[in-house]
BATILO-22753 format. One record per residue (C-alpha): residue in one letter; x, y, z. Coordinates in Angstrom, 2 decimals. Layout:
BEGIN
> A X Y Z $
...
# end
This chain:
BEGIN
> M 20.50 12.17 -1.66 $
> S 20.97 15.92 -1.62 $
> T 21.42 17.66 1.74 $
> S 21.56 21.27 0.54 $
> G 17.99 22.20 1.48 $
> T 16.37 23.15 4.75 $
> Y 14.79 19.69 5.17 $
> V 15.82 16.12 4.31 $
> V 13.35 13.20 4.20 $
> I 14.55 9.60 4.56 $
> Q 12.51 6.39 4.54 $
> I 13.88 3.23 6.12 $
> V 12.21 -0.19 6.28 $
> L 12.81 -1.92 9.60 $
> K 12.42 -5.68 9.96 $
> E 10.98 -6.88 13.25 $
> K 12.39 -10.04 14.77 $
> F 10.21 -13.13 14.47 $
> L 10.98 -14.25 18.02 $
> G 11.43 -11.85 20.91 $
> T 11.03 -8.11 20.79 $
> G 12.81 -5.23 19.13 $
> S 13.92 -4.50 15.63 $
> G 16.65 -6.51 14.00 $
> N 18.17 -3.41 12.39 $
> L 17.82 -0.43 14.71 $
> T 21.50 0.27 14.08 $
> E 20.55 1.27 10.51 $
> L 18.05 3.79 11.89 $
> E 20.62 5.09 14.39 $
> G 23.19 5.39 11.61 $
> A 20.84 7.45 9.44 $
> I 20.09 9.82 12.34 $
> N 23.78 10.21 13.23 $
> A 24.79 10.76 9.60 $
> Q 22.31 13.62 9.22 $
> A 23.35 15.10 12.57 $
> A 26.95 15.16 11.35 $
> L 25.77 17.17 8.31 $
> G 24.13 19.78 10.52 $
> Y 20.57 18.45 10.63 $
> R 18.41 17.52 13.60 $
> L 15.57 15.05 13.64 $
> H 12.37 17.06 13.27 $
> T 9.72 14.34 12.86 $
> I 9.56 10.56 12.69 $
> T 6.52 8.51 11.69 $
> T 6.10 4.77 11.35 $
> A 3.69 2.60 9.41 $
> A 3.26 -1.17 9.11 $
> S 4.34 -2.31 5.67 $
> G 3.49 -6.00 5.73 $
> S 5.21 -9.27 6.48 $
> K 7.57 -11.52 4.56 $
> G 5.76 -14.66 5.73 $
> F 6.62 -17.28 8.32 $
> G 9.96 -16.59 9.93 $
> G 10.38 -13.33 8.07 $
> G 9.04 -10.93 10.67 $
> D 6.97 -7.84 10.09 $
> R 8.18 -4.74 8.30 $
> I 7.82 -1.21 9.62 $
> Q 8.46 1.79 7.39 $
> A 10.00 4.73 9.24 $
> T 9.88 8.18 7.64 $
> L 12.34 10.64 9.17 $
> I 12.29 14.37 8.49 $
> F 15.44 16.28 9.36 $
> E 15.70 20.07 9.66 $
> R 18.89 22.03 9.04 $
> I 20.26 23.58 12.23 $
> G 21.07 27.28 11.97 $
# end
């Protein structure tokens, strides 16, 4: 992924837990945000969309699209 432009777009698929609440991999999302921040980008926009289920016990999938804007 190139980070030389004014904007960077990243898509991450989050897996929801089958039992309980919350995503099973929010640390991946946090890591992507922190990595871009370290490169001089700030989170500009985030959108989410349901992207289906992996069946019983698999939990639902949510696709997160993050748009980062270069600071300065």
